[in-house]
N, C-alpha and C positions, 0 to 999 in steps of 0.2 A: 263871493258868490253870489249870482244873481239865481235862482231858479224859476225856470218857466211852469205857468199851471197846466193842469192836467188837461185842461179844455184853450184852446188858441185859435180863434176862429176870428173872424173880422171885427165880431160884436165886440171881441175882447181885448180888443188891440191897444185902445185907448186908455184905458183902465190900466194893461198892465205896464204900459210905458210909461203912467204918471206914476206908479210905484216905483218901478227901477230908478225914474231919475231924483223921486225921493231919498232912496236909498242910497244911490251913489252920493247926493249933495253931504245926505247926513253920514257915512263914510266917511268923505272927503272931510267933513268938520270935525269930526271926531279922531281920527287916525291918520292925517294926511295919506297921500297917494299910496298905493299899492302898487307894485310894479305892474301886476298882470290883472284884468277881468275876467273873471271865467263865468261862462253863461252854462247851467244847467238844465238838460232837455230829459232828463230821468224819469220827470213824473208826467210828461207830455204822454196823452194817448190818442186825442182827439185835436185836429186842425187842419186849416188849409191856409193855399198860399201866404196868407196873411202873416203866418208863423214866421217866413224868413224875412218878411218885412221888419219882427220884431228882432231877429238875429240881426238881421244890418244895421239898426235903428242904434243897434246896443254897443255894436263895433265901434258905430261913429262916434257914442258917446263914451265910450274908453279912449280912442285917439283924441279928441278933445281935451281930453285930460291928463294927455299925455301918459295914457297904457295903454301896455299891448292887450290883444283881446286872444281869448282861446275859448273852445264849446266844448263842452263832454256830455258824454250819454243822449248826442241827437237820436231821433230815432231813424231805425234806417230809411223807412220810407222819406221823411222830411230831410233827408241827407240826396236821395235820389232825385228828390223834387229840385233841391238845389242844383246837380248835376245837370238837371233836364234844361235850367234855367242859364247853367252856366256860371254860376256865382259859388259854385263850390269850394275853389280859391281863397275864396274870403271867408270861410268860415273856421279857419284855423283850428283843427280839430285837433283836441288831445286825446290818447291814448288810454287815458283812466277810465 
């Protein structure tokens, strides 16, 4: 599982994606592929539309590794933004 940080603005995107790539590479090397990659947004408090770019990049990374992709606990405002942009169906929101 990947955890979104508390703050995810344009300035944090590169570092966040770098950390996620490293984590996924490490997980694959240690335990093989798990069927689903879950992205948890429960810590996310302050964000801009760049957070959606990170979510979509994680989705691409999961699919590139042959894994399904789920999100959970995304803030309602981020989900509303995704709906506004017409990408809400790509988020695979888990009810957990």
